[in-house]
N, C-alpha and C positions, 0 to 999 in steps of 0.2 A: 835337964830334960823337962822339968816343970815349966821353965821359961819358954821352951820350944812349943809345948802344948798350949800355953797361954797365948802365944803369938798366933798359932794355928787357929785356935777356937775364936779369938776375938776378931781376927781378920775375916774368917769364913762367916761368922755371925753377921758382920756388917755387909759382906758381899751377898748374903742370902736374901737380902731385901731386893730381889730381882723383879722390877715392875713388869717386865715383859712376860716372864713365866707365870708370875702370880696372877696377872690380869687374864692371861689365856686360860689358866686352869680354872679361874673363877667362872668363866663362861663355859668351858668345855665340860666341867664336872657334871652339869645337868644334861648334857647332850649325848652321853655314852649309854650304850645298851645296858651294861652292868656297871655299878659304881666302882668296882675294883679295876675296871679297864683303864681308869685314869692313871694307874701305875705305869702303863706304857709311856705316858707323857712324863711322869715324875722321874722314872729311872733313866729314860733317854736324856732328859735334861742333865742329870747328874753325871751320866757316863760321858756325854759329849764334852761337858765342862772339864771332867777329869782327863779325857783324851787330849783336849786342847792344851791343858797344862803340861802333860807329859811331852807332847810334841815341842812345846816352847822350851821346856827345861833342857831337853836333850838335843835342842837345835835342829830337830827334824823338820821344823817349819821352814827352814831355809831351802831344803830340798823341794818341799811343796811349792814354795814361791817360785823357784827356778822352773819347775814343771809347768806352773801356771803361765809364766812368761813365755815359755816355748809354745804353749797352746795358743796364746794370744797372737804371737808372731805368725804362726801358721794359718790362723783363721782370718787375720786382718785383710788379706787380699780379697776374701770372699764375703766380707762383712756387709757390703752394700746389698748383695743378693740375699744373704741370710735375713737381714732386717726387712727387706721387701717381701720375702716369702712369709715371714712372721706377720707382717701387717695384713697381707691378703688373707692369711689363715684366720686372723682375728675378725676380719670383715665377714668372712663366711660364718664364723661362730656367732657373730652379732646378729646376722640375718636369721640364723636358726633360732637364736634366743628370742627374737621378736616374734617369730612364727609360733614358737611354743607358748609364748605369753598370750597370743591371740586365741590359741586353742583352749587355754585353761580358763575356765569360768571361775569367777570369784567365789561362788558358793561351793565349788568342788575342792577348794584349797583346804587341806586338813593339816593342822599343826601337830607334828609328832615330835615329842621331846626326846624320848629314849631311842637310842640306836641310830641317830643321825650322823654320828662320828665314829668311824671304824678305828680299830687298833693301829692299822697302818697309818691312817691320817694323824693319829695321836703321836706316833713316832716321828713322822715328818715335821709336825708342828713343834715337837720338842727339840728337834735338831735345829730348825729355823730360829726358834726363840733363843736358844743358847748361843748359836753362832752370832746372832745380831747383838747379843749382850757382851760377847767376848771382846768385841771391838772396843768397848768402853769399860771393860772390867778392870779398873785401876787397882782395887784391893787385891785381886787375884794375881795380877802381874807383879805388884809390889811384893806379895808373898813369895812368888816364884823367884823374883830377883833376890830376896833375902835368903832363900834356900841355896841359890847359886853361890852366895858368899860364905856358906857354911861348909864344913868338911864332913857332911853326912854321906853314908853309903847309899847306893842306888835304892836298896830295899827300904831304907829309912825314909827316903824321899817319897817313894811310892806309897808307903804307909801313911805318911803325913798328908799326902794328897787325897788318899781315900778318906781319912778323917775330915779333911777340909770339905770334900764334896758331899759327905753324909750330912754335915751341918748345913751345907749350902742347900740341900734338898729339904731341910727341916721345915720351913714355912709351908712348902707344898704338901708335906706329909700331915702337918697340923691342919691345913685346910681340908684335907680328905677326912680326917677324924671329925672335924666340926660339921662337915657336910653330912656324914653318916648319922650324926646325932640329931640333926635338924633337917633331914632329907625332905620331908613334906613341905616345909616352909620354903626351902630353896627351890623345889620344883615348881611351886606357884610363881616364884619370881622368874625362873627360867622360861616358863610358859609365856609370860608377858614379854620377855626379851625376844623370844622367837617370833611372836606375832608382829612385833615392831620390825624385826629383821626382814620378814616377808614383805612388809610394806615398803621398807627402804630399799630392798633389793631391786625392785622394779625401776627405781631411779638411779641408784648408785652404780649398778652393774653396767648399764649403757654408758654412763658418764665416764667411768673408769676405763672401759674398753675403748671408747672413742679417743680418750686422752692418750692411751698407750699406742693406738693405731697412728695418730698424728705424730707422736714422738718417733715411732719406727720409720715412718715415711720421711721425716725430717733427717733422722740419722742416715737413712739410705741415700738421700739426696746429697748430704754432706760428704759421705764416703765416695759417692760417684763423681763429685766435682773436685775431689782432691787430686 
């Protein structure tokens, strides 16, 4: 049993060095209304990672893949129209964005650190960060593959996955503790980051939106000419 725990702890400790989640939390920690709200992000990250492992271990992922393929097959005939509608919608949003920028005077812009990220946004970001990392989570899949070759009961597997994901969340929990002990210094840094984000937003948002619009038009044209 000690060997099992050693494999679980060592693999999860290596996997816990999750650059996507750590980077996001580093930025998000100073943008929440209450410092403890960051737990929405931390717990979501651990839960989604745990759920992904359970789905993979019990082969439920095959069902989801089949369902996704069915959805793609049913949507493909309408993909040209869907992408065209999406491009037009983004054009309207871009026009509205430029209109709001013109109405907003530079001296009226106020930098607000606390409360700019809601708990729901933290949950969604946690889901996104974890899913993006799952695609390349080699230590996690190696651990699950090792579990599949053992003769453990289902409850033992679930227990080991819980331990794995508690350790997986370890760096995020440590970051929270460090932030609470040095909150004033971190908030000064986050204030500087948000000022820069406001400046970059005026350039990056239009560039990104225009790139997505062109891509959607290109996809729509390709689907139409097939």
